[in-house]
C-alpha positions in Angstrom: 17.0 9.5 15.3 15.2 6.6 17.0 16.0 3.1 16.2 13.7 0.2 17.1 15.0 -1.7 20.2 13.8 -5.1 19.0 14.1 -7.1 15.9 11.1 -7.9 13.8 10.3 -11.3 15.5 8.3 -12.8 12.7 8.7 -13.8 9.0 6.5 -13.1 6.0 7.1 -16.3 4.1 4.6 -18.6 5.9 1.8 -16.2 6.9 -1.1 -14.3 5.4 -1.1 -10.5 4.9 -3.6 -10.1 7.6 -1.5 -11.9 10.1 1.7 -10.1 9.1 0.1 -6.7 9.2 -1.6 -7.4 12.5 1.8 -8.7 14.0 3.5 -5.3 13.0 0.7 -3.4 14.7 1.0 -5.6 17.8 4.8 -5.3 18.2 5.1 -1.8 17.0 1.9 -0.4 18.4 3.6 2.9 19.5 4.0 3.7 15.8 1.1 5.0 13.7 1.0 2.0 11.3 -2.1 1.4 9.4 -4.1 -1.8 9.1 -4.8 -2.2 5.4 -6.1 -5.0 3.1 -3.6 -7.0 1.2 -4.5 -5.3 -2.0 -3.3 -2.0 -0.2 -0.1 -3.3 1.1 1.9 -0.6 -0.6 0.2 2.0 1.5 1.3 0.2 4.7 4.9 0.0 3.3 4.8 3.7 2.3 3.6 4.6 5.7 6.2 2.4 7.5 9.1 3.7 5.5 8.2 7.3 6.2 8.1 7.0 10.0 11.4 8.2 11.6 11.7 5.0 13.7 12.0 3.0 10.6 13.4 5.5 8.1 16.8 5.5 9.8 17.2 2.1 8.3 16.8 3.3 4.7 14.0 0.7 4.1 13.0 0.4 0.3 9.6 1.5 -0.7 7.2 -0.9 -2.2 7.7 0.2 -5.8 10.4 -2.3 -6.6 8.3 -5.2 -5.3 5.3 -7.0 -6.9 4.5 -9.0 -3.8 4.3 -7.8 -0.2 6.3 -10.9 1.0 9.4 -10.0 -0.9 9.1 -6.4 0.3 8.6 -7.7 4.0 11.7 -10.1 3.7 13.8 -7.3 2.6 12.9 -4.9 5.4 13.2 -7.8 7.9 16.8 -8.5 6.7 17.7 -4.8 6.8 16.2 -4.3 10.4 17.3 -7.6 11.9 20.5 -8.0 10.0 21.7 -11.3 8.4 20.8 -14.4 10.3 23.9 -16.4 9.4 
């Protein structure tokens, strides 16, 4: 299985969905990640977690999260590891 070589170099807490989704497309453009509107963030999450590059991390799906930022922070922690 392929693992991503770089960390996710941006946080979700101080940005908009459009910027976060766009940054994911920029940094991981080799992956078929969709650009979706904020009200469809779950479609992006489902797409991302189904890709083999990311699925090796055991990323959670969006169903347990009511806000995209909470989901994004969870996946950033899993991919990047703890910061302290």
